[in-house]
C-alpha positions, -999 to 999 in steps of 0.1 A, spaced: 653 129 9 680 154 0 713 139 5 744 159 10 763 162 -23 781 188 -43 764 205 -72 785 207 -104 793 243 -114 817 265 -133 838 288 -111 836 315 -138 798 319 -133 785 350 -116 764 348 -85 733 353 -106 743 326 -131 751 302 -103 717 309 -87 699 301 -121 718 268 -124 711 258 -88 675 267 -92 671 243 -120 689 216 -101 665 222 -72 635 219 -94 648 186 -107 652 174 -71 616 185 -64 604 165 -94 620 134 -80 612 140 -43 576 150 -43 566 167 -76 569 201 -92 548 220 -116 560 213 -152 558 250 -160 581 259 -130 607 233 -140 607 245 -177 611 281 -166 641 271 -145 654 252 -175 652 282 -197 672 303 -172 697 274 -169 701 274 -207 709 311 -207 739 302 -185 747 269 -202 737 273 -239 759 245 -252 748 209 -253 782 195 -244 784 214 -211 747 207 -204 754 169 -208 785 171 -187 767 189 -159 738 165 -162 761 134 -159 779 150 -129 746 159 -112 731 124 -119 763 107 -105 761 128 -73 723 128 -68 708 99 -88 685 125 -105 685 130 -143 683 166 -156 673 152 -190 645 130 -178 631 157 -157 630 184 -184 617 158 -209 589 148 -185 580 185 -180 579 191 -218 556 160 -223 534 171 -195 532 208 -204 508 218 -177 503 202 -144 525 185 -119 553 160 -127 567 135 -103 595 111 -113 
């Protein structure tokens, strides 16, 4: 059930960086809406961290994303780390 909401982002990001961040947000949505392979979510998270290396900005984006969508970036990536292989669904 994808609602219409705005994704948090930094206007200074390049198109490629924005695509990496949005890909991670999309994998988190998939984890909540039907499931996603843990490996796929973690790969998206690694690309996200290349764009957002600092914890402060990651937490800010996570709070903004959760406020808009109801989905937690942190919970999704933690579930994927715990699962390792296989599918996660939150």
